[in-house]
C-alpha positions as CSV (number, residue, x, y, z in Angstrom):
1,X,17.3,40.6,6.1
2,X,16.7,40.3,9.8
3,X,13.0,39.5,10.7
4,X,11.4,39.3,14.1
5,X,8.1,37.4,14.3
6,X,6.1,38.6,17.4
7,X,3.1,36.7,18.8
8,X,1.1,36.7,22.0
9,X,1.4,33.0,22.5
10,X,-1.6,33.1,24.8
11,X,-4.3,31.1,23.0
12,X,-1.8,28.3,22.5
13,X,-1.4,28.0,26.3
14,X,-5.1,28.3,27.2
15,X,-6.9,26.5,24.4
16,X,-6.4,22.8,23.5
17,X,-8.0,23.4,20.1
18,X,-5.4,26.0,19.2
19,X,-2.6,23.8,20.5
20,X,-3.7,21.1,18.2
21,X,-3.7,23.4,15.2
22,X,-0.4,25.1,16.1
23,X,1.5,22.7,18.4
24,X,4.6,24.9,18.1
25,X,2.7,28.1,18.5
26,X,1.3,30.5,15.8
27,X,4.4,32.6,16.0
28,X,6.6,29.7,15.0
29,X,4.3,28.7,12.2
30,X,4.4,32.2,10.8
31,X,8.2,32.3,11.2
32,X,8.4,29.1,9.2
33,X,6.4,30.6,6.4
34,X,8.9,33.5,6.2
35,X,11.9,31.1,6.3
36,X,10.3,28.8,3.7
37,X,9.9,31.4,1.1
38,X,12.7,33.8,1.8
39,X,15.2,31.1,2.6
40,X,18.7,32.6,2.4
41,X,17.3,36.2,2.2
42,X,16.1,36.2,5.8
43,X,17.3,35.4,9.3
44,X,14.2,34.9,11.4
45,X,13.7,34.9,15.2
46,X,10.6,34.9,17.3
47,X,9.5,37.0,20.3
48,X,6.5,36.6,22.6
49,X,4.5,38.6,25.1
50,X,5.8,36.8,28.2
51,X,9.4,37.6,27.5
52,X,11.1,40.5,29.3
53,X,10.1,43.7,27.4
54,X,7.9,41.3,25.3
55,X,11.1,40.2,23.5
56,X,11.3,43.6,21.9
57,X,14.3,45.2,23.6
58,X,16.2,48.1,22.2
59,X,18.9,45.7,21.0
60,X,16.4,43.4,19.3
61,X,14.6,46.2,17.5
62,X,17.9,47.9,16.5
63,X,18.8,44.7,14.5
64,X,15.3,44.1,13.1
65,X,14.5,45.2,9.6
66,X,11.0,43.8,9.5
67,X,8.7,43.0,12.4
68,X,5.5,40.8,12.1
69,X,2.8,41.2,14.7
70,X,0.0,38.9,15.7
71,X,-2.1,39.8,18.8
72,X,-5.6,39.2,20.1
73,X,-6.5,38.8,23.7
74,X,-3.4,40.4,25.1
75,X,-3.5,43.8,23.4
76,X,-3.9,45.5,26.7
77,X,-0.9,43.7,28.2
78,X,1.6,45.2,25.8
79,X,3.5,47.9,27.6
80,X,3.0,51.4,26.2
81,X,6.8,52.0,26.4
82,X,7.4,49.0,24.1
83,X,4.7,50.2,21.7
84,X,6.3,53.6,21.5
85,X,9.7,52.0,20.9
86,X,8.3,49.9,18.0
87,X,6.5,53.0,16.6
88,X,9.7,55.0,16.5
89,X,11.5,52.2,14.8
90,X,8.8,52.0,12.1
91,X,9.0,55.7,11.5
92,X,12.8,55.3,11.1
93,X,12.3,52.7,8.5
94,X,11.7,49.3,10.1
95,X,9.0,47.4,8.2
96,X,5.9,46.2,10.0
97,X,3.5,43.3,8.9
98,X,0.3,43.2,11.0
99,X,-1.7,40.1,10.9
100,X,-5.4,39.4,11.5
101,X,-6.6,40.6,14.9
102,X,-3.5,42.7,15.2
103,X,-5.7,45.4,13.6
104,X,-6.7,46.3,17.1
105,X,-3.2,46.2,18.6
106,X,-1.8,49.4,20.2
107,X,0.9,49.7,17.6
108,X,-1.4,49.5,14.6
109,X,-4.0,51.9,16.0
110,X,-1.2,54.3,16.9
111,X,0.2,54.3,13.4
112,X,-3.2,54.5,11.8
113,X,-4.6,57.2,14.1
114,X,-8.1,55.6,13.9
115,X,-10.2,53.1,15.9
116,X,-9.4,50.3,13.4
117,X,-12.8,48.8,14.3
118,X,-14.6,46.4,11.9
119,X,-17.4,43.9,11.6
120,X,-16.8,40.3,12.4
121,X,-18.4,36.9,12.8
122,X,-16.7,33.6,13.6
123,X,-18.6,30.6,12.3
124,X,-16.0,29.1,10.1
125,X,-17.0,30.6,6.7
126,X,-15.3,30.2,3.4
127,X,-13.2,33.3,2.5
128,X,-12.1,34.2,-1.0
129,X,-9.0,36.4,-1.3
130,X,-9.0,38.4,-4.6
131,X,-5.8,39.9,-6.0
132,X,-6.7,43.3,-7.2
133,X,-3.2,44.6,-7.8
134,X,-1.4,41.8,-9.5
135,X,1.6,44.0,-10.4
136,X,2.4,44.7,-6.7
137,X,5.4,43.0,-5.2
138,X,3.2,41.4,-2.5
139,X,1.1,39.7,-5.1
140,X,4.1,37.9,-6.7
141,X,3.4,34.2,-7.4
142,X,-0.2,34.5,-6.3
143,X,-3.3,33.6,-8.4
144,X,-6.1,36.0,-9.2
145,X,-8.1,34.5,-6.3
146,X,-7.5,31.8,-3.7
147,X,-9.8,30.3,-1.1
148,X,-9.5,29.7,2.6
149,X,-11.9,26.9,3.6
150,X,-12.8,28.2,7.1
151,X,-12.1,31.6,8.6
152,X,-13.4,34.3,10.8
153,X,-15.4,36.9,8.8
154,X,-14.0,40.4,8.8
155,X,-16.3,42.9,7.1
156,X,-16.6,46.6,6.2
157,X,-16.7,49.2,7.4
158,X,-13.0,48.9,8.4
159,X,-12.1,52.1,10.2
160,X,-8.6,52.8,8.8
161,X,-7.2,55.6,6.7
162,X,-7.4,55.1,3.0
163,X,-4.6,52.6,2.2
164,X,-1.8,53.9,0.2
165,X,-1.9,50.7,-1.8
166,X,-4.6,48.0,-1.8
167,X,-3.4,44.6,-2.9
168,X,-6.2,42.2,-1.8
169,X,-9.9,42.3,-1.0
170,X,-11.8,39.4,0.5
171,X,-15.4,38.1,0.1
172,X,-17.2,35.8,2.4
173,X,-20.0,33.2,2.2
174,X,-22.3,35.6,3.9
175,X,-21.9,38.3,1.3
176,X,-19.5,40.6,3.1
177,X,-16.4,42.1,1.6
178,X,-13.2,43.4,3.3
179,X,-10.0,45.2,2.4
180,X,-7.8,42.3,3.5
181,X,-4.4,43.4,2.1
182,X,-3.5,47.0,2.8
183,X,-0.2,48.9,2.5
184,X,0.7,52.1,4.3
185,X,3.7,54.4,4.4
186,X,4.5,55.9,7.8
187,X,7.6,58.1,8.0
188,X,10.4,56.1,6.4
189,X,8.6,52.8,7.2
190,X,6.3,50.5,5.4
191,X,3.3,48.8,7.0
192,X,1.4,45.9,5.5
193,X,-1.9,44.6,7.1
194,X,-3.2,41.2,6.1
195,X,-6.4,40.0,7.6
196,X,-6.6,36.1,7.2
197,X,-5.4,34.2,10.3
198,X,-7.8,33.5,13.1
199,X,-6.5,31.2,15.9
200,X,-9.5,28.9,15.6
201,X,-8.7,27.8,12.1
202,X,-5.5,26.4,10.4
203,X,-5.1,29.5,8.2
204,X,-1.4,29.8,8.7
205,X,-0.9,26.4,7.2
206,X,-2.5,27.6,3.9
207,X,0.2,27.8,1.2
208,X,-1.2,31.0,-0.3
209,X,-1.4,32.7,3.0
210,X,2.1,31.7,3.8
211,X,3.3,33.2,0.5
212,X,1.5,36.5,1.1
213,X,3.2,36.8,4.5
214,X,6.6,36.2,3.1
215,X,6.0,38.6,0.2
216,X,4.7,41.2,2.7
217,X,7.9,40.9,4.7
218,X,10.1,41.3,1.6
219,X,8.1,44.4,0.5
220,X,8.1,46.0,4.0
221,X,11.9,46.0,4.2
222,X,13.5,49.4,3.6
223,X,16.3,49.1,1.2
224,X,19.4,50.2,3.1
225,X,17.8,49.3,6.4
226,X,16.2,51.6,9.0
227,X,17.9,55.0,9.7
228,X,20.0,55.3,12.8
229,X,17.4,57.7,14.2
230,X,14.3,59.4,12.9
231,X,14.7,62.7,11.1
232,X,14.4,65.5,13.6
233,X,13.3,69.0,12.5
234,X,15.7,71.6,14.1
235,X,14.4,74.9,15.3
236,X,14.8,77.6,12.8
237,X,16.8,80.7,13.9
238,X,14.9,83.8,15.0
239,X,14.1,86.2,12.1
240,X,14.6,83.7,9.4
241,X,11.2,84.5,7.7
242,X,12.1,88.2,7.5
243,X,15.5,87.4,6.1
244,X,14.0,85.1,3.5
245,X,11.4,87.6,2.4
246,X,14.0,90.3,2.1
247,X,16.2,88.1,0.0
248,X,13.2,87.1,-2.2
249,X,12.4,90.8,-2.7
250,X,15.9,91.4,-4.0
251,X,15.4,88.5,-6.4
252,X,18.0,86.3,-4.8
């Protein structure tokens, strides 16, 4: 399985606190979680915002089976052309795992068709992640509930379409709840959104969070790989409805 881990890599350059938490960058920490759990299953590479075409060239995406996405302060800097390129690959069957503040990325909002807004508060509260679908592939090896000592609060209402599958919900010390692990099907592709992972806290070092990300990557992969190109509906020939109705009337 070929996995590309995409990250802005902006906070790490601008904020000493984030550099201390993620000296190799959040994207490399996330990539290590995938490699740690999938081992021989996955070949993992990273791409960042500052690379040509954000590291997501036609060639890179053509060989990517699952793409993970972490973004925050650089959403607006992502070129629309690249977003459309990624979207078409997802519709053709490339898996997409969107993490934390990636809920407001151009690619996630485009695929959801909604604002993807939510409530938030960042004061370092405890988060409990509850596994509400233990039979789901993404829940493999996870306990009924696990804790994150300090995290940014994300709360409902979360303006997304009804998830096709809901794997996790979270509760916070302030009493809020949140749909924190959501699965969607878009075209031939699978999309998994997982909310834990603010840059100000060491969430991506949490063993359970790392397991969820790796499980999400495995689930998002389309068996057989993405299609060569999305399915295209050809224009029907003139008069086909009349011909169909005539044949139906004859009992054919």
